[in-house]
N, C-alpha and C positions, 0 to 999 in steps of 0.2 A: 504494500500500500505506499503511495506516494506521500510526501510531505504535505502537499497541497490539500490532498483528501482528508488528512487528519486534522488540518489547522482548523481552529474554532472561528465561525463567522460571527461577526459583530455589527451592530449598527454604528457607522461614523457620521460625524457632521462637520463641514467645512466651515469654520468660522472667520468672518472678517472682523478684526480687532481694530480699534481707533487709533492706530499708530501706523507709521510709514512702511510696513512691511510689503514686500513685492507679491505677496499671495496670501490666501487664506491658510489659517492653520487648521489642522485636523485633530478633533477631540472624539473620545469615545462617548456614546450616548447610553447611559444607564437604562435598564429596561424600564424603570418605573417613570422614565422622561420620554420614552419613544414616542408617545402618542402626542406630546406637545411641543417637541424640538423640531418643529418643521420650518421650511425656509421663511425668513422674514423676522421670526422671533428673536427677541433679545435673551441672551444667555449669560450666566455667570461662570466665568472660567477662570484658570490660574495661568499665568505667564511668569515663569521664573518663582519668585516668592510672592509676587503679587496677584491680587483678585482684580479681574478687569471684565467689563461688559462687552460683549460682542454681539454681533447678528449673525445668524445661521444663513449660510448662502445655499448650501445642499446637503442633502441626506442621502446616504448610500449605504450599501452593505459591503463589508470588507474583512479582511483577515485581522485577527487581533494580533497587535504588536506590542512588544514589551515596552514599557515606558510611556506608553500612549495615555495622556491625562484625560480624567472624565470631565464632562459638563458637570459643574456643581448644581445648578437650576436653572429653569426657566422662569423668566420674569414675566410677570402680569402686565396688563396695560398695552403699551406702544407695541406695534408689529407693522411692518412693511408688507404691503401686498406683494403677493408671489410674482406676479408679472413686472413689478418694479424691481425686485431682487435680480431676476433674470437679466433685466435691462442694464442695471448698474454693473453686473458682472461682465456683460459684453462691451460696455463702454471702458471699463478698467482694462479689459484684455486688448482691445484696439489700440488705446493711448498708452500702453505699458505703464498704468497708473498704479499705485497701490491700492488694492481693493478696500482697505480699511478708510482711506482718504476719499473714496469714491462713496462709499455706503454713507459716510457723514454728510455728504450733500444731499442725502435722501431722508436723513433723520430730522425729526421736529427740533427746534432750536433748545427746548428744555433739555431734550436727551443728549445733546451734542457735548453740552458741558457735563451732564451727569455721568456719562459714559466713562469719564475720567476716574471716578471714585471707586472705591473697592466695594460697595455694597449696594443695595438695591437703589436705584435713582428715585429720588423724591420728585414726583411731579408736581406741578402748581396747584395749589389748594384751591378748592371750589370758590374763589371769591365772587360774591354777588355784584353784578354791575347795575346800571339802570336797565330796567326791563322795558320791552315794547310789546304790544299786542299784534300778533302776527296772525293774519288770516289764511286759512288753506282751503282750496276748493276740494269738495269731496264728489266723486263719481256719481251723478245723478241718474235716475231712469229716464227714458224718453218723455214719459207721461208727465212726470214733475217738470222736466226742464221745460217743455212746450206750455205748460200751464201759467209760468210766471209771466209778469208784465215786461215791458221793453226796457225799462230803466234797470231793474235787477238782472234782467238777461244780459245786458251789455257789461255790467259789473263782473258777472259770473263768466262771462266770455273772456274778459281782461284776466281774470285769475287764471283761467285754463291756460292762457297763453303764456302768462309771466310766472306761475307757480306762487309759492307763498309770499305774501308781501305785508308790511305793516299797515294796520289800520290808519295811520296817519297819511300814508301814501295815497290810499285809496279815497281818503278826504280831498287830498290836493287835486285828484284826477276826477272825481265824480262828486256833485253835490249831494248832501244828505247821505252820505255813504254809511254812517252809524246805523241810521235806521235800516238802511237795504241790508246790511250785513246782519243785523238781528233778526230780520224777517228769514233771509236765506238760512241762517243758523237754525231757526225754529223749524224749516222745512227739511233740515238735514243735508242741505246742499253745501254747507262750509262748517269749518270748525275754526274756533278762536283759541289761541293758547298764549301764554306768557312765555318770552324768550329774553335773554340777557341782550341789551342793545350792543351793536358792534362798536368797538373803541377806535376802530380805524380813522385817522384824520380824513382819508378819501370819503368817508361815508357821513361826514358831520354836515356836509353841504346838503340842501334840499334837492330832492329829486327833480329834475327838468321834466317837462310834459314832453312825451316821445311824439315826434312828428314823423312819420314813416312816408317817405315820399316814394311815388310810383318810379320803378327803377328804369333806367335807359335800356335801349334794346340789347347793347353788350352786356350791361349788368346782368339782365334777365338770362342771357345765354349761360353767364358764369354760375349763376345761382342755380339754374336748372342742372348743370354739369355736377356741381358739388351736391346737389341734393340726391341726385342719381347714384352717386359713388358712395353717399353715407348709407344707402340700403344695405340692410344686414347680409344679403347674399352676395354682395360685391367683396371681392378681395382688396387688399392693400393698394392705395392710389395716392399718387403725388402730383400736386398741380403747381404750376408757376403762373401767378396772378400778376400779369405785367399790365399795369394802369398808370397813366400819365399822372402827374401830381394834380390832385382835385378831381379824379376821375369816380371817386366814390368806392374806393376798395373796402373802406370800413362797412358800407352798408352790405356790401357781398358778404363781409366775415359775419355780421349780425345775422343776416338770414341763414347762413351756413349753421351758424350756433342754434338758432331757434329751431332748425330742421333735425339737428343732433339731438337737443331736448326732447322734441316731439318722440323720437325714437329711444329715448332713455339712455342716450350716449353722453358721455362727458367730454369737455373741451379744455385744452390749455391752449392759451395764447400768449406768444413771447413778443415782448416790444424790446427794442434797444435800450432804453432807459425809463423805468416806470415814472421818475420825478418830472419827466418832461411830456407825460401824456395824461394829464388830469382831464382834459377835454374828452378824450377817448373814454376814459373810466365813467365820465358824465353819461355819455351816450349809452354805454353798456348798462348803467343803472337806470336810465331812462327806459331802457328796453326790457331789461331782466330784474329790475328791483336791487334789492340788496342781496339775492342769492347770487352773488359773484364773489369770489376770494380774490383780493388784490395783495399779491406777495411783493414786499418791498423792505428795504433796509431801515425805512423810517418807523417801523413798528417795533414796540418793545417786546422782549422774548415772551411774555405772556400773551401778547396781542398775536403774534406769530403762531405760537402754539395753539391758540383758539382757532385760528385759520386752518393750520394743517389738520387739528381734530376734526373740524367741521368737513373737510374734503375727504378724510378718510372714513368717516362715518357715513358718507353719502348725502349729508345735508346740503351740500353745495356741489354743483357739478360743472362749475365753470371756473378756472383760474387764470388770472392774468398776472404777468410779471416779466422781470427780465430773465436772463439765461437760466438762473437757479429755479426757475418755476418749471422748468422741464421735468423736475424730480417730484413734482406734486402729486400725492397718492390718490389722484382721481379715480372714482369706480367706472367701470365700463367705459373706459377711455376709449372715443371714437374719431375724435377731431382734434389735430395739433395746427396751430396757425402760427407762422413766423412772420411778423409785419416788419418791414424793411430788411429783408432777408439779407441784403447785401452789407448791412453794417457791421464793421469790423468788432464793435463790441460783443457780439455773439461769441466770439473766441475767447475763451478765458486764458490768461497770459501768464498766471501765477498758479501753483499748487497742480490741481488736476487740470491739463491743458487740453480741454475739450471745446468742440465747435458745437454750440448748441443747435445750429441749423442743421447741420449733418445728423446729429443725434435725435432731432426731432422727427426726421425722415424714418430713422431706425425705430423710434418708440411707437411711432403710429403704425408702421408696418408689422411690427411684432404682434399687434392686437388686431391686424386687419383693418385698421383704420384710415383715415384720410388725412395727408398733410398738405398744407396750403402754404407756398412760399410767395409773398406778396412784395412787389417792389415797383417803383417808376423806373429805377436803374438796376435791374438785376444783375447779380454777379456772374462773371463768366462761367464759373463753375455749375451754376443753376441753369444758366442757358445751355450749356452743353449737356446737361441732364436731360433737358427737354429734347434737345436734337438728336440725341441717342436713343429717344424713346421710353426712357425711364421716367419721363415726367410729362404731363399733358399741358401745353401752354393755353391759357385762357387770357385775352387781350382786352383792355378797356382802352380805346385810342383817344377818347376826348373827355373834356372835363364834363362832369355830371350835369352842371348848371349852364352849360354851352357857353362858358365864357372863353374869350380867346386865350391862347397861350401868350405869355408876355414876350414883347419885341425885345430881342437881346442885340446890344450895340457892344462892340469890341473896342475898348479904347487903347491904343498903341502908345505907351508912355515914353517911348523914344521919340515920337514925334508930337505929342500932345505935353504941354507945359503944365507947371502947378497953377492953381487957381490963386485967389486973394489971400489964402493962407500962407502962401509960400511953401507949403509942404507937397512935394511932388507926388506924394501917394494921395493926394486929394486933388486930382486933375482938374483943370478949369471946367471940361465937360461934366464932371461929376458934381462939381460946385455949383453950377448953374442949374443942373438937374434937381439938386437938392432945394435950392432957391424955389423953383418952380413948383415942387411938391408941398413945400411950406405954405407957398400963396393960394395953392388950391385947396388948403386944409386937409391934406392927405398925408400919409405916414411913409416912412423911409426905414429901411434896414440895411446897415453896412456890416459886410461879413469880413472879419478878419482874424484868420485862426492862430493867433499870437496873443496870449494874454500878457499883462504887464504894462509897464511904462516905456521901457527900451529893452528889447531883446539882448543887446551886448553893450558893454562899457569898455571903451578903448583910450589908451593913452595916446594924445597925438603927437607926443615929443619921441617916444620910443616904439610905439606901435604895439605895446603890450596889452593883451586883452585879459580882461577880469575873469578868470575861471574858477570853477570850483576845485577846492583842494582835495576832494573825495572823488570827483568824476571828471572826465576829459569833457566837459561842456562848460559853455559861457554862462555866466552868471546874468539874470534878467533883474532889471530895476523895477521895484514896485514902489512908486512914488507916494501912494496914499497909505502906505504902511511904515511911514516914517522914512523914506528914502532908503529901504532896504533892498540889498541885492540878495536874490534867492536862487537856489538851484532847484529846478523843477523835477530832479531825479532823486535827490537825497534829502530834500529840504533844508540844506545848510544856508545859513543867513548870514550876512555881514552888512555894517553900514556902508553907505556910499563913500568912498575915499575923497578926502580933498587934494591929495597928492598922490602921484605913482609911487608905488612901493619900489619899482625897479629903478628908476631915473631921478624920482623926487620933482618931477614936472608937475604944475598944476593944470596942464592942459587936459583935463579928463573930459572926453566926449562920450554923449550918449548917440548910440546907432540904432537904426531901424525903428520900427513902430508896432507897438503893441495896442491892445484895446484900450487900456488906461490913458495913453497918450493921445490916441484917437478921440476918446470921449472929451478930453481936456481942449484939443485943438478946435473940435465942433463947437465947443461951448462959447470960444471965444468969436469964433466965425459967425455963429448963429445965435447971438446973446437971448433972442426972445423964444428960442426953440427950447422944449422940454426934452432933455436926452436921457436916456437909461441905457445901462450895460447889462448884459447878460453873459457871464463867464464864471469860471470857478472861483474866482477871486471875490466874487460879490454875491453868487446867489448859489445856495444849495437847498435841497429839499423844498419845503414850503415857499421859500423866498423865490424860487423860480416863477411858481405859479403867481405870486403876487406881482413880479414884473410883468409877466404876461397878461395879467388881467387889467393893469394899468394901459398897456398897449391896446387890448380890446375895447376898453372904455374910453379910448381917444385921449387919455391924459398925457401920453408920450408921443412926440412927433418924430423923433429919431431913435432907434434901437440900434445900439452898436453890440456886436457879439462875436463869439467864436463859434464852432460847428453846432453848439446848442441852439442857435437860431434856424439851423437847417432841418430840425428834427419834426417834421410833418405839422407844424402848428398852423392853424387856420386863422388868419388874421386878415379879415375882409378889408379893412381900410388901407392896407400897405399896397401902394401902387408903384414904389421904387425900390429896386434893390440894388446895392452897390457892392461889387465884389473888389476890395481894395488892392489885393495882390493875388492873382489867380496862379502865379508862377511857384508860390510857396510849397504847395503839395507836390509839384512836378519834380522839386529838386531832391527830394528823399530818395537815398539808394535802395531802391526797392523795385522790382519788375512790376509790382502792383500800382506804382505810383501814378501812371497815366489813369488807370482805371478809377482809382479813389479820388483824384483831382476831377475827372468828369463826373462822377457820382455826386461829389459836393457841389459842382458848380449847377447841375441840373437840378438838385434838391432845393438849393438856396434860391435859385430862379423861379422855383415853384412857389415861393411864398408871395410872389408879387401877382396881383390882378385875380384875387380869389373872390373878390366882392364884384359890385356892378360895374367898377371902372376898370378898364383896361390896364395892364400893368407893363412896366418895362424895367430892363436889367441892363446895368453898365459893368462889363467886366474889363478890369484894367489889367494890363499885361505888358510885359517886354517881348514876350514870345507870341505874337498874334498867329503864327502860322502852324503852332503845334496843333496836332489832330485833335487832342482831347479838348482844347478851347474851341476849335472850329465847330466840331460836332456838338458840342453843348450849346454853343450859339444858336444852333439851328434846332434845337430840341431832337436831335437825330441820333436817339438811342440805338437804333439798329444799324446805322451807318458806322456808329462808334464800335459796336460789337463785332461787326465784319472785320474791321480793320485791326482791332485788338485781338482776334481770335487768329487771324492770319500771321501777325507776328508771334504770338506764343507758340503756334504750331511749328514755325520756322526754328524757334529756339528750343523746343520741347519742353516748354514751361507748362505749368499746370493752366487749364484742365486737361491737357495732354499728356501729364505725367504726374506722378506721385512725389511728393517731397516730405522730407524730415530734417529739422534742424536740430542739432546738438550743441547745447551751450554750456561751456565749461568755465568756472571761475574759482579762484582763491586769492589769498593775500600776496602770493609770491608769483611774480610774472613768469619766470622760468619753469616753475612747478606746473603753473597752468598750461603752458605750451606744451611741455612733455607729456602731461597727461592728455592733451587734446591729441597729439600725434599717436599715442598709443591706442586711443580709440578708433582715429582714422584708419590705423594698420588693421584693426580687428574688422572694420567694415570692409576693407578692400580684401582682406582674407577671405571673407564669407562669400565673395563672388568669383574666387579662383576656381577654374575648371568648368565653370558655366558658360552662359551665353556670352559672347564678346559685346561689350558696351552695353550690357543689361543693366548696369549699375553706374552712375557717376559719383563719385566722391570727392567734393571739393573742400580743401583745407589739409591741415589747421591754417585759420587765418585770424587775426584779431577782429573783434566785433566791431562795427561802426562806431559805436561808442565804447572804447576799449577799456574804461574803467569805471565803475560805479560803486560808490560807498566804499572806496578803497580797495575793492576786488577787482582783479584783472581778468578780462574777459576774452575768450577764444572761442572759436566755433567751428563745426563742420557743417557742410550742405551734402545731403544725399538726395539724389534724384533718379527716378526709374519710371519706365513706361509700365513695369509690371508691379502690381501691389505685392505680390509673393517674394520678388526679388527684394523690394524696399523692406519688407517685414523681416526677412532672413538678416539683412544687414543690420538694422535696429535692435533685433534680438541678440545679435553678436555684440554690439556695443553695450547693450543691457547687461550682458554676461560679464563684460570686460571691466565695467565700473567697480567690481569688487577688487580688482588689482590695484586701484588707485590710492593714494594717500588720503586719511579721513578728512583732512582739511579742503579737500579739492570737492566741490558741488557740481554735479552734473544734471541737466535737464534735458529730457528728450522730448522734442515738439513734433508730433505728428500732424502733417497737413499745417504747417505754421501760417499764420496771416501776417504777422509782423516780423521782420527780419532784423531789426535793431538788437 
């Protein structure tokens, strides 16, 4: 008899622990815990001499091994849905991320911290908040439903369409709602119960009256396609919803979500930045009431936990948030929407480096659901997905209210001089356009993607540039912070020097233009205009919405801002948009620079002319013949895509290849370079004996920003047309990391978006 035939078979559990281990650890499952130690459950385990809480990833039968530790207990309360557990395991495998760190993304906020302690996590106590009276529709018989009067029937139909709603909202929507609800309750058509009020600041504002406009013909085509794809018998489907700015993509999303709700399927909607989308959330609440979970960093841990618990319990079936909302525990998930899918903020750049857009497709497909990727300027990866037949393209070619697209004029700064301010970044043409807009009592947006007062400080005596002592970047002057020079990479600060430290000259010059200086220059040039600024220095969280509210109420004449002003805001009285320096985005050392510049220009131009008055856009540049600028000026998204795809294919860059970026850093430059060289050799060795030219390994080379926080940075770029060859190389690098000194840090970025 063989050894395997005599070996004892036991139940084993793979457990993800909240520490950066490359894989789950295997534990024995005692017989008494076999029924409860299922995937998604939290369990108490030992790691060395510590006790630690982990999450079961998988359970299987296996041979008993000496030294294998048992699970101590299965914890009650919080558990992850099994489909979410499978999803995070696949995500961890694809991005070579520690499984415990990925699982932490899916845990509710209370448990993320509690999982670090050695005993049963203490969840939030049942603190009572302000209660609201919630009205819920009860399925009536045909006889009863047809016997009620028109007024109560309308209220009942509204409840059937929107689900449970606060009584206060029904009062806003219908006159005499309290008496009507009382009558419907006596008939057994509705129930009324007390619930804790939602404490989220997004829910503090009164719900707007919903105005559902008749869809345009292209909108109706898109709505019908999405509704058909949501049918239970259909398999997984991905759509690219390509609609020009102002074409009504949000209305298409709302109708798709309503259809998913009708089919009792849940929805996740991802947006680039939740703080910039209060208008969107207002529209969702107008359509669906408070049965919407908004996941954002402004919530307290208790509030985030409440949202998570309501989603997990199935009380709410729609979650809206930034990339981390992808891990929401939605029941019966059937629809995942990624709005502004081209936005680079969907890629996590620290920790678990996942791309929420790509993983949204995976999560929807794992559940035979529908994924909608919406944008006015779709990424080339998504365009190629549609061209390859892996996604279906839906087009909204015109603005929903039949407004004209704004006229775009390119201002050649080589030929056009400065206006009365004397600053060449405010050309004569732009200055006159602002004057005309102010005279017409209309509003202007000026876009400059550099915050601060002056992006650099230089000594005119010796040419010395004021640089960060910790990073290889120039310091930026922030005048309103007491004349402080700041590093935007490590937050180092220093006062503006009166004399040069190198040559003792007092000829200290401020170079470049930031949003703070632009605001000051405009205040002098247009003293009667009200000017506001929207960037990270002045607006975070609720302050952003306060600035935008002032613009909507016409208290602001000129809004100056960074790319925060491009994020889909509907500002109907803005008729002029000025792009101060279109070349800034083109100068970044990245093969995606042209694509990003084009997207920014089209998006910011789309803020003009969304009301009744036609809009115009002035794009200032020293390179008016650059294809990104020329196509953006014509709103020619398809023309730009064709040109850029041709260039990418010729160079074998994504989307015609796969890439991985390996970043290495340490406090010692030589150590960093040697470690990077070792990893590059491991990648090249993995390709030996295989197909010629199947894998390109570039590096080691210094990173474009060679030092950050006193750590020297090198990198390796891997590129292949084969996902298999690329994965083989990255796995070889992953294995070789164990040979490096402990002081060396390595980050493997699969499908990188930012190359700095």
